[in-house]
C-alpha distance (Angstrom), angle and dihedral (degrees) to the residues before:
residue distance angle dihedral
M1 . . .
A2 3.78 . .
L3 3.79 115.2 .
K4 3.79 128.2 -152.6
K5 3.80 119.4 -145.5
Y6 3.78 114.2 -151.6
K7 3.79 123.2 -137.7
P8 3.82 112.0 -106.4
I9 3.80 97.4 -117.7
T10 3.82 91.8 137.7
A11 3.78 133.6 23.2
G12 3.81 90.5 -106.5
T13 3.79 94.1 56.5
R14 3.79 96.6 43.5
W15 3.82 96.0 96.8
R16 3.81 97.2 17.1
I17 3.79 118.3 133.7
G18 3.79 122.8 180.0
N19 3.75 141.2 175.5
A20 3.82 116.7 -77.7
Y21 3.83 92.5 -158.3
A22 3.81 91.9 -135.7
E23 3.82 92.7 146.4
I24 3.82 94.1 59.7
T25 3.81 110.9 108.6
S26 3.81 101.6 172.2
D27 3.78 134.7 33.2
T28 3.81 99.6 -168.2
P29 3.81 118.3 75.1
E30 3.80 126.4 -135.7
K31 3.81 104.2 -93.6
S32 3.80 95.5 -147.9
L33 3.82 90.1 60.3
L34 3.81 97.2 51.7
E35 3.79 129.7 99.4
K36 3.77 128.0 -171.8
K37 3.78 113.4 -100.2
S38 3.76 108.2 -154.0
G39 3.77 125.9 -170.0
T40 3.76 131.0 -156.3
G41 3.78 96.2 -124.6
G42 3.80 87.7 -137.1
R43 3.81 92.5 -63.3
N44 3.80 125.7 130.5
A45 3.83 129.3 -144.0
Q46 3.79 92.3 -75.1
G47 3.79 91.7 52.9
R48 3.76 94.0 -112.3
R49 3.77 121.6 134.3
A50 3.78 108.0 -97.7
M51 3.81 100.8 166.8
R52 3.74 127.2 37.1
Y53 3.80 125.0 -134.8
I54 3.81 94.3 24.6
G55 3.77 121.9 117.3
G56 3.75 142.3 62.9
G57 3.76 116.4 52.9
H58 3.76 130.9 128.5
R59 3.78 119.7 -47.8
Q60 3.81 110.3 -103.2
H61 3.78 134.1 -160.8
Y62 3.79 129.2 -153.8
R63 3.80 116.6 -127.9
L64 3.81 112.5 -138.4
V65 3.81 104.2 -127.6
D66 3.80 121.7 -164.8
F67 3.80 104.4 -133.2
K68 3.81 95.5 165.4
R69 3.84 98.1 57.4
N70 3.81 89.7 -158.3
K71 3.81 99.6 159.2
K72 3.79 95.5 106.5
D73 3.82 122.1 -155.6
I74 3.81 95.2 -6.3
P75 3.82 112.6 124.0
A76 3.79 118.6 -130.1
T77 3.78 130.8 -166.2
V78 3.79 121.1 -141.1
A79 3.82 104.9 -121.3
T80 3.81 102.1 177.2
I81 3.78 142.0 -9.5
E82 3.79 111.2 -136.1
Y83 3.77 141.6 -175.0
D84 3.80 115.6 -110.2
P85 3.81 115.8 -156.4
N86 3.82 91.1 -160.6
R87 3.82 96.8 62.8
T88 3.78 141.1 24.4
A89 3.80 94.8 -118.5
F90 3.78 124.7 81.0
I91 3.80 118.5 -117.8
A92 3.79 128.9 -137.7
L93 3.80 124.7 -144.8
L94 3.80 111.6 -136.3
H95 3.79 126.1 -158.8
Y96 3.81 108.2 -157.0
A97 3.79 122.4 -150.8
D98 3.82 90.9 -113.5
G99 3.83 90.8 57.8
E100 3.81 100.4 -101.2
K101 3.80 121.3 132.5
R102 3.80 124.9 -148.1
Y103 3.79 139.7 167.0
I104 3.80 121.2 -128.3
L105 3.78 132.4 179.3
A106 3.78 104.7 -90.4
P107 3.80 112.7 -126.6
Q108 3.76 116.9 -141.7
G109 3.80 109.8 -88.8
L110 3.81 97.2 28.2
Q111 3.80 111.7 139.9
V112 3.80 132.5 -158.7
C113 3.85 115.0 -97.3
T114 3.81 91.6 27.8
V115 3.80 114.3 140.2
I116 3.80 111.5 -134.6
M117 3.78 133.8 175.0
S118 3.78 142.1 -173.0
G119 3.76 125.1 -142.2
D120 3.78 145.9 98.6
S121 3.80 98.7 -76.5
V122 3.81 104.5 36.6
A123 3.78 123.4 125.0
P124 3.83 116.8 -97.0
E125 3.81 95.5 -112.0
I126 3.79 132.3 137.1
G127 3.79 109.8 -68.6
N128 3.79 98.0 13.0
A129 3.80 117.7 118.6
L130 3.78 124.8 -145.8
Q131 3.77 136.6 149.1
L132 3.78 119.7 -92.5
K133 3.80 91.5 -119.5
N134 3.82 88.7 60.4
M135 3.80 95.3 49.1
P136 3.80 113.8 115.5
W137 3.77 107.5 -111.3
V138 3.78 124.8 -155.8
P139 3.80 115.5 -174.4
W140 3.77 114.5 -125.4
Y141 3.79 91.9 -125.7
T142 3.82 94.6 58.9
T143 3.79 110.4 126.8
S144 3.79 97.8 -178.0
K145 3.78 120.4 89.2
C146 3.76 114.3 -109.4
S147 3.79 135.2 173.4
L148 3.80 95.8 -123.1
P149 3.79 117.0 100.9
R150 3.78 116.4 -112.0
V151 3.81 92.5 -150.1
V152 3.79 119.7 48.9
R153 3.80 120.9 178.2
L154 3.78 114.4 -130.0
H155 3.77 124.1 -156.9
G156 3.78 134.1 168.9
A157 3.82 94.8 19.9
Q158 3.80 115.6 179.6
V159 3.77 118.0 -126.6
L160 3.81 96.5 -161.4
P161 3.82 119.7 46.9
H162 3.82 122.9 -123.9
N163 3.81 96.4 15.5
């Protein structure tokens, strides 16, 4: 993740570091995966103003993100990595082999044109999704050399099972 260091022209920007958005590859979202995000404009159910200073602003859309990753054993190619104004993580547009398109949360290090998959027997690589019970486990006290990685990055872990 590329970081941008701000010039210290004020006391608030002296130690400020932000995102440089170097990983973004597209600035237009996939229209089939958008939903309208409507706000209240500070009005209540009767239409009367309930909160001051709310309203206006730029029209926003919600990106439908696939958190479940339930397309098992179907390879998908990462088409783009995009900015999502609704969350702090970037999202990746996947093109599945059967023609379907979905957004996922983009893990750090995911590249465009990478083929990823979800399932029970996929390799524990960046972007692949598998259950924790199917993760290859190497005990820390193993002295023999093995081909399994000792450190595996996790991302998008579910807190509640079967949801």
